[in-house]
N, C-alpha and C positions, 0 to 999 in steps of 0.2 A: 423722396420725401415723406418728410413726417407728416402727421394729422395729429400730433399731441394738442397744436392749440386749437384744434376743431373740438379733441373729447373738451377740452378744458371749456370753451364755449357752451357746449351741448351739457354740462353738468353746472353750467351757472344757473341761476335762478332769472337772469335776462340775458342774452347773449350779445346784448351790446353794448352790456354792464360788466363784464367777468371779473373784474378786478375792484367792485367798488363804487366805480365812476362811468361816467355815457362817456363812450368813446368807440368810434364807427372803425378805427385803424385795426383791429384785429380781425371783424370780420370780412373788410376787404383785401385783407392778406391772404385770409387763408379762400376766399372764393379765387384770389390773381394767381395761387399755385392750379388754378383748372382753366385759367382763361392764358395761358401762356401761348398758344397756338393761335387764338384771335386775336392778339392783341399784338402779338411779337413786332417791333421795330416802329410801334405806336409809342408817340405822347404821349402821357397820361396828363388827365387837368381833373380839376373839382371845384363844386360851389359849394361852398358855406353857407351855413343858415347861421345866422346871430339874432339870438331871442331881442326883439324892439329894434334891429339894426337894420342894414343893408346887405344883399346877399355879395359875396366876395367870391371873384372866380378865380382859379389859381390854374396858370396850364407854362408848356413847357417857354412858349413863344415870347412872356415875362420871365420866367425865372427857370434856373435849373431845372431841366430835363429829369423827369420822374419816369420810371421803364415798369414796365408788369414784372420782369424780371426781377427789378428793385423790390417791389411791393410783397411778393411770393417767398424774399427772401425771409423777411419780416416774420414769416410764420413759425419759424424754428428759433426764434429771438425771442422766448417768453421773458428774458429777465428785461429788454428794452420797451416791452409792451409793457410793464408792470413799472417803467420808472416814471411813465407816463403821465402817473398819477400827480408827479412833481412838476413843480414851472418850468420853463424852458431853460428860462436865464440861471437853473442851477443844475441844469446837467446839460449844458450846452456840450462844453468842451470834452464829455464824456462820448458823443456823440458819433457814430460815421459817419460817410459824405451821405450816405443810402438812409439810414435813420433821420441824421437834418433834414432831408428833403422829405420826408415823408410826414414829419412833425409840420414842418410849413403848409402843406398841402391838406393833411388832414389831424388837425389841432383837435386835444382832447378836450372834451367837456361839448361840444360842438357837432348837432348832427352835419355831414355832407354828402352831393351825390357823387357819383363815380363816374369821369367821362374820359373819351379821347379822342384826336385830332383823328378825323375819319381817315384822312388818306394825307396823313402827317401837317406840322407846322409849315409856317412860310406860305409863300404863292406858286401854282405854277407847276404843284408839281402831277406827278403821273394820277390817274383815276387808278386803285386798284379794288375799289368797291362803291357802289353806287348806294346812297342811303336817301329812302324815303321818309317823313316823319306824316302818319296818318293823324291829326292833330283834332279832336273833337272840341268842338267848341258847348260854350253851357247850355245848357239843353237839348247836349246828343247826346244819349244811350252809348253806354261802352260797347254794349252789343249791336249798336250801329255802325262803329267803328270796327267793329271787328268782320260787318261782312262786307265793311268795303274793302276791306285787309286783304279778305279772299279773294274777290272779285278782280280786284289790283294784281293779286298772283296769277289769277288766270289770263286780264288779258295781258301780262307780259310775257308771261310764257308762250302764249299764242300767237302773238308778235312774228312774223316771219321775216319784216323790215328790220327788227330790232337785232334780230340773230343773223341775220348778213353783215350789220354793223359790228356788231361785237364777237361773233361767233358763239361757241360754245359757253354756259353759264350757270349759276348756282342761283336757286332763290331761300332767302333764308326769314323769317318773320320773328319779331321779338315782341313781347309784353312790355309795356313799358311800365308798368304800377299803375296806371290811368288811361291808355291806347294801346296802339300798333304803332311798329315799323315793319319797314320792310327793307332790305338786303336786296341785293344782285351783286353776286361776284363774276365778274365776266374771267374766260379762260385766262386772258392777257391783261396787259396794262392797256389804258385808253390815254391818249392825250388828252392832257387838261383843259384842252378847248373842247372835246368831245362836252363837257356841259353845257357850258355856251350856246354851243349848236344844237343840241338836241334836248336838252332840260330845261334848261333856264325858261321862267314864265316869266311873259312883261303883258300887261292888258294893251300897252298902246302899240308894242312893236312885237308881236308873236313870229317866230320864226316859221317860215313855209314848213322846217325841216323835224319841228319839235315834236316829240315822241311823248309829249305831257297828257297833251292839248287832246287827243284821240283818246289815249287812257281815260284820262277823268272822263272825257264825254261817254264814254261807253261804260264805264263803272257807274255813273249817275242815272245811265239808262236800265241798267240793268237791277238795281239796286233801288230806285225810287227816294234816294236819299237826296239832299242838300251839299253833294259832291263840289269843289273848286279848286282849281290849281295855282299853286303860290306860297307864299308865306306871309301873307296876311291876315293875320287871326282875326274871327269873329263868333259872335254867338250862332248860335242856331245853325250850324252849315259844318259840316269835314273839309277842312284842308289837306290836300294833296300835295307836300312838302318836301322837294329833293336838295333846298338851296344850301343845306349841310354839309352836302358830297365834296364842295371842292375842295384842295387842302386850305388850311387855315381856318378850318371850321370845325364843330367838333359834335362828337354821339355821346349817349350814354351806355353805358357798359352794362354786358350783361350780370345781371346780380346788386346792380346798384340800387342801392336804398333810393324811394321817390316819396317825397316829402309833400304833407300837407302845409305845414307852416314847421317854425326853428323848434318845437316840441314835438311834431308827431310825423312819425313814418307814418304813412297811410297808401304805402306799397312795395311792390320786389319788379324790377325789371326781370323778365324770365323767357329763357330761347324755347321756342316752340316747333316742336315737327309742323308739316303740312294737316294732318289728320288731327291735330290738336287744334288747327287755326279750322278745322270744317268742325268741331266738334259746338252743336249748339248750347251746350253746358258750360265751356270754359270759362267764359267771362267770371261766373259768380266762384268754379274753381279757384281762378289766379285771384281775385279780389280777398279772398279767404288765408292766401299766402303771407305766412310773418319770416320774419328773421329766419327764426328758429324752426319753422316746419320747411323752410328750402334747405339748411345745411342739415338737416334732417333725412333728406335725400337729394343731397349736392352732387355726388355721382350720378345718380337718374337723370337729374335737369344736365348735367353735364353732357348727357350723350345726345342732346340736340343740338349741341353745337356743332354748324360746320367749320369744312377745313376749307377756308378759300381756293378757290377754282387757280389763282394764281401766284400762290405761294408757294 
C-alpha cells in the first residue's frame, strides 16, 4: 500500500481540493485503504449534494456495484485523479471499469457522503451486523446523544437474554459527524427474520419478544432524556433507530464527510473506543475535527475500528 496520495493531500492547501478543484474522491480513496476489513464484501453507496438542487443517491442496487477494494485501488492512481479536472465526456473512453464507477458515485466538484449497504443489497440476506442510529432531533445537544449511546451500550452489553439469542458479540460506536451510531457484531450470522422479531419497532403492534423496547425504556430512565424507539424523526427527542439493519438498507462509512449543505462540510464520521465514548469532553473534540486533522492521524483513528466477530 502506497501513501503517496495521502502525502499529496496533506501537502495541499485544502485536502478536498488537492488538484485545484473540489473533489472528495481522493480523500475517500485514501480512507478506503484503511477500511477494507470493515467494508469487505459490502456494496458502497454515495449521497451527492447538488447546490440548489436535489440530493442524489447512488447505490449498488441501481448501478454497477462499487467495492471498497476498487476504491482503495484508486489511491495509487494519481494520473486518473488529476484527470478528473476534465469533464467525463472528454475522458470516458480512457477510464477503467473501476474508475468509471467511482466517477459516477463521486463526481468531481460535488460534496458527497460515503455509505455502504449494512448487510448487503437485496432482500432477506443474513444479518452480520446490527446497526443502531441514535438520531438527535433539533433542540437536543450532541452531548445528550453521547449519554444515550453509552447507556445503550451498557444495556445491550448486560442483556443476558440478548446474549442467549445471538451468542458472543462485539460492540462498536461511531461519531457520525453530528450524533452517534452503535453497532453490534454477533459472533455468528443471524437469519434476516431476527430483525422483524426482535428489533423492528411498531407503535401499534409491539412484539412481545422485542429487545428494543426495554433497552429504550431503561436508557430513558437512566438518562432522564426524551428517548424513544423507532425511526420517526422529531424535534426535542432522541430516536433509537435500528431500521437500517436489514439488507437493502444503508449505513454511513467510517471517515465519511458529514455535510451541513451542498457547500459545507460540518463533521467527519469517526470510530470510537468505549473509553472515548465515556469521555465527557469527547464531543467538543470530535466536533473540532476536519478532513485534514483526520488524515494527519488516520492510522491512530483506524485502530478504533473493530474486526467484525463473524468475518
